[in-house]
C-alpha positions in Angstrom: 129.4 104.6 97.9 129.2 108.4 98.2 130.9 108.8 94.8 128.4 106.4 93.2 125.5 108.3 94.7 127.0 111.6 93.5 127.6 110.3 90.0 124.0 109.1 89.8 122.7 112.5 91.0 124.8 114.3 88.3 123.4 111.9 85.6 119.8 112.5 86.8 120.3 116.3 87.0 121.8 116.3 83.5 118.9 114.2 82.0 116.3 116.3 83.7 117.7 119.7 82.9 119.5 119.3 79.5 117.2 116.7 77.9 113.9 118.7 78.4 112.6 121.3 76.2 112.9 124.9 77.4 109.6 126.6 78.3 107.7 127.9 75.3 107.8 131.6 74.7 104.6 133.5 75.4 102.2 134.4 72.6 100.0 137.5 72.7 97.7 139.6 70.5 99.2 142.8 69.0 96.1 144.0 67.1 92.7 142.6 66.3 90.9 143.3 63.0 87.2 143.9 63.7 83.7 144.7 62.4 80.9 146.4 64.4 78.2 144.3 66.0 75.9 144.2 62.9 78.8 143.9 60.4 77.8 147.1 58.6 81.3 148.5 59.2 84.7 146.7 59.0 87.0 149.8 58.5 90.4 148.1 58.9 89.5 145.1 56.8 89.3 141.4 57.6 90.7 138.7 57.8 94.5 139.1 57.5 95.7 136.7 54.8 99.5 137.0 54.3 102.6 137.3 56.5 103.3 140.8 57.9 106.1 142.9 56.4 108.1 145.2 58.7 109.4 148.2 56.8 112.2 150.6 57.8 109.8 152.6 59.9 109.4 149.5 62.2 105.7 149.2 61.4 104.0 146.0 60.4 102.0 146.0 57.1 99.3 143.4 56.5 96.8 142.9 53.7 93.2 141.8 54.4 90.7 140.1 52.1 87.4 141.9 52.7 86.1 145.3 54.0 87.8 148.6 54.3 86.9 152.2 55.0 83.5 152.9 53.5 81.9 149.5 53.1 82.2 146.0 54.6 81.8 144.7 51.0 84.9 146.4 49.7 87.8 144.3 48.6 90.2 144.5 51.5 92.9 146.8 52.8 96.5 147.2 53.6 96.7 148.1 57.2 99.7 149.3 59.2 100.2 148.5 62.8 102.9 149.3 65.3 104.3 146.4 67.4 102.3 147.9 70.2 99.1 147.6 68.3 98.4 151.2 67.1 96.9 150.8 63.6 96.1 152.8 60.5 94.6 151.8 57.1 96.9 153.1 54.4 94.9 151.7 51.4 91.4 150.3 50.8 90.6 148.3 47.7 87.3 150.1 47.1 84.9 149.7 44.2 83.9 152.5 41.9 80.4 152.1 40.4 80.6 148.4 41.3 84.0 147.8 39.6 87.4 147.1 41.1 89.6 148.3 38.4 92.4 148.8 40.9 92.1 145.3 42.2 90.5 143.6 45.1 91.2 140.8 47.6 95.0 141.3 48.0 95.5 137.7 49.1 97.9 136.3 46.5 101.3 138.0 47.0 103.0 140.6 49.2 106.6 141.6 49.2 109.0 144.5 49.9 110.9 145.9 47.0 114.5 147.1 47.0 113.2 150.6 46.9 111.4 150.1 50.3 107.9 150.1 48.8 105.4 147.3 49.1 104.4 145.3 46.1 101.4 142.9 46.0 99.2 140.8 43.9 95.4 140.7 44.2 93.1 137.7 43.5 90.5 139.7 41.5 89.8 143.1 40.0 91.7 145.0 37.4 90.9 145.4 33.7 90.1 141.7 33.2 89.0 140.9 36.8 91.8 138.4 37.3 93.9 140.5 39.6 96.6 143.2 39.5 100.2 143.7 40.4 100.4 146.9 42.5 102.8 149.2 44.3 102.1 150.9 47.6 104.2 153.5 49.3 104.2 153.9 53.1 102.5 157.2 52.5 99.5 155.4 50.9 100.3 156.3 47.3 99.0 153.4 45.3 99.7 152.4 41.7 98.5 149.5 39.5 101.5 148.3 37.6 100.1 145.3 35.7 96.7 143.8 34.9 96.9 140.0 34.9 95.3 137.9 32.1 96.1 140.5 29.5 97.5 137.7 27.2 95.4 135.2 25.3 94.3 132.2 27.4 95.3 134.0 30.6 98.9 132.9 30.1 99.8 135.7 32.5 97.7 134.7 35.5 98.4 136.0 39.1 100.7 134.3 41.5 102.8 134.9 44.6 105.9 137.0 44.1 109.5 136.6 45.5 112.0 139.4 45.4 115.4 138.5 43.8 118.8 140.3 44.2 118.3 141.8 40.7 115.4 143.9 42.1 112.7 141.9 40.1 110.0 139.7 41.3 109.6 136.0 40.3 106.7 133.7 40.6 104.7 130.8 39.2 101.1 130.7 38.2 99.5 127.7 36.6 102.1 126.4 34.3 104.0 129.7 33.8 107.2 130.8 35.5 107.3 134.6 35.2 109.2 137.7 36.1 107.8 141.1 37.0 109.9 144.3 37.1 109.2 147.0 39.7 107.9 149.1 36.8 105.3 146.4 35.9 106.8 144.7 32.9 105.7 141.0 32.8 107.7 138.3 31.0 107.3 134.5 30.8 110.6 132.8 31.5 109.5 129.1 31.4 106.8 126.5 31.2 106.1 124.0 33.9 104.8 120.5 33.0 102.1 120.5 35.7 99.8 123.2 37.0 101.0 124.9 40.2 97.8 126.9 40.8 98.1 130.3 42.3 99.4 129.6 45.8 103.0 128.4 45.3 105.5 130.9 46.7 109.0 130.4 45.3 112.0 130.1 47.7 115.2 131.7 46.5 118.1 129.4 47.6 121.8 130.2 48.3 122.6 128.8 44.8 120.6 131.6 43.2 117.9 129.3 41.8 114.2 129.2 42.7 112.5 126.3 44.3 108.8 125.5 44.8 106.4 123.0 46.4 103.2 124.7 47.2 100.3 123.7 49.3 98.4 120.7 47.9 100.9 120.5 45.1 102.1 117.0 44.0 105.7 117.9 43.2 108.8 119.9 44.1 110.9 121.6 41.5 113.7 124.0 40.7 113.7 126.9 38.2 116.8 128.8 37.2 116.4 132.5 36.7 116.6 131.8 32.9 113.7 129.4 33.1 115.3 125.9 33.1 112.9 123.5 35.0 114.0 120.5 37.0 111.6 118.1 38.7 113.1 117.2 42.1 110.5 115.2 44.0 107.0 113.7 43.5 104.8 113.4 46.5 102.7 110.2 46.9 99.0 110.4 47.7 97.7 111.1 50.3 100.7 113.2 51.2 101.2 116.7 49.8 102.9 119.9 50.9 101.0 121.8 53.5 103.4 124.8 53.8 105.8 127.0 51.8 109.2 125.6 50.8 111.8 127.4 52.9 115.4 128.0 51.8 117.9 127.6 54.6 121.5 128.9 55.0 122.9 125.3 54.7 121.9 125.3 51.1 119.0 123.0 51.5 115.2 123.4 51.3 112.8 122.6 54.0 109.0 122.0 53.9 106.1 120.3 55.6 103.4 117.8 54.6 99.9 117.1 55.8 99.2 114.1 58.1 100.7 112.7 61.3 103.1 109.9 62.3 106.2 108.5 60.6 106.7 109.5 57.0 105.0 112.9 57.5 105.9 116.3 58.9 109.0 118.4 58.2 111.2 117.3 55.3 114.6 118.3 53.9 115.1 118.6 50.1 118.6 119.0 48.7 119.2 120.9 45.4 120.0 117.6 43.9 116.6 116.2 44.8 117.5 114.0 47.8 114.3 114.0 50.0 114.3 113.1 53.8 111.7 113.5 56.5 113.6 115.0 59.5 110.8 115.5 62.0 107.3 114.0 62.6 105.0 116.7 64.1 103.4 116.0 67.5 100.0 116.9 68.8 101.7 119.6 71.0 103.4 121.1 67.9 100.4 120.9 65.6 100.0 118.7 62.6 100.2 119.9 59.0 102.2 123.1 59.4 101.1 126.0 57.2 104.2 128.3 57.3 107.9 127.9 57.9 110.9 130.3 58.2 114.5 130.1 59.3 115.0 132.6 62.1 118.2 134.4 63.1 119.0 131.6 65.6 119.4 129.3 62.7 116.4 127.1 63.6 113.2 126.4 61.8 110.1 128.2 63.2 106.7 127.5 62.0 102.9 127.6 62.7 100.2 125.1 62.3 96.5 125.5 61.9 95.7 122.3 63.9 93.1 123.1 66.6 93.3 126.8 67.4 96.8 126.8 66.1 100.3 126.1 67.3 103.8 127.5 66.9 107.0 125.5 67.2 110.8 125.5 66.5 113.1 122.7 65.5 116.7 122.4 64.5 117.8 121.8 60.9 118.5 118.2 62.0 114.9 117.8 63.2 115.3 118.1 66.9 112.3 119.6 68.6 113.0 122.7 70.6 110.0 124.6 71.7 106.2 124.7 71.0 103.2 126.5 72.2 99.5 126.9 71.5 97.4 129.8 70.2 93.9 130.6 71.5 91.0 132.0 69.6 89.9 134.6 72.3 93.4 135.5 73.5 95.9 135.5 70.5 93.6 134.8 67.6 93.5 131.4 65.9 94.2 129.6 62.6 97.5 131.3 61.7 98.4 132.0 58.1 101.9 133.5 58.2 105.0 134.5 60.2 107.9 136.9 60.1 110.9 137.8 62.3 110.8 141.3 63.7 113.9 143.5 64.3 113.2 143.3 68.1 113.8 139.5 68.2 110.1 138.6 68.3 108.1 136.8 65.8 105.0 138.3 64.3 102.2 136.4 62.6 98.7 136.7 61.4 95.7 134.6 62.5 92.6 134.4 60.3 90.1 134.2 63.2 89.5 135.3 66.7 91.1 137.8 69.0 89.6 140.3 71.4 88.3 143.7 70.2 86.6 145.5 73.1 83.0 144.7 72.4 83.3 144.6 68.6 83.4 141.5 66.5 87.1 140.3 66.3 88.0 139.0 62.8 91.6 137.8 63.1 94.8 139.3 64.6 98.4 140.2 64.3 100.0 138.2 67.1 103.5 138.2 68.7 105.6 135.3 69.9 108.2 136.5 72.4 111.0 134.3 70.9 114.0 136.2 72.2 115.9 135.8 68.9 119.3 137.4 68.3 118.8 141.0 66.9 
């Protein structure tokens, strides 16, 4: 009888301690973007729009949509912050006599080049007011490399950029698959059969090809570096991708859809086009994830804008691991992006909220103490 009781205790202990999720890591504000009380000054810009980039100096670099040093009506900034929250604006997209010839609203693309500099794409401004491709050094030295819509019919519109091993940047805009060199030479590599808009960030997979399925887009596709297009999957209304497509180290692609319940959530897409839902999001993880990444622990980490916002992690097989909530007044809310820092923490941007010591908070850089291998 004692052996039976002991065996039952072991089973109960195992179920209680090995079947439950570990406690969620803590989330905290690193830095709050802000305006003064009457919104006549927003010197660091607001709101943050794209995932932070951590350069070799350990600092986090973030573009904002509006404001900057000199006027709250300026076209945004690139702001640098330490992981402890000390910040400095290194560039303001300011107007000269009402014109933004150097670009404004840097909300389309942001990437680090092989030379350690920052490269980005603005939504507006430039010679034709359809955005620019720019280079920004850590010192603040700024250079416009290309003015979009320089070709007839705006065949060369702006789009998010992805760095490839050859040192060039690749992207899609509308129906065009393009390449940009770090010197600013633009070239069309291929034509897509459907419009991808200006928000599809390409994922570079282990096979060397690019994959895309952007927010609110109806299809997933592959582009080879030479411009060969392959349709991989078509989404059925009312489902559509809600986040970026993420390339994992198992050779597959992972993404997310809007909605809740079976037949929604996180999906796996093979390079051959096999499509499988692996995880239905729960209310405690947040529906309709907006950003995914594979962290150094091999798992998928992501954020959702549901409610104030959530963060979560799952395995590549779809097993739920951890999740936690963001809070408008504490961490900032409505997250937009995420990256893994060299200290094993995750850093993201929230479009709204935060706390700014009596000023008006207008979004944050936040930290998730994920304890990742580093």
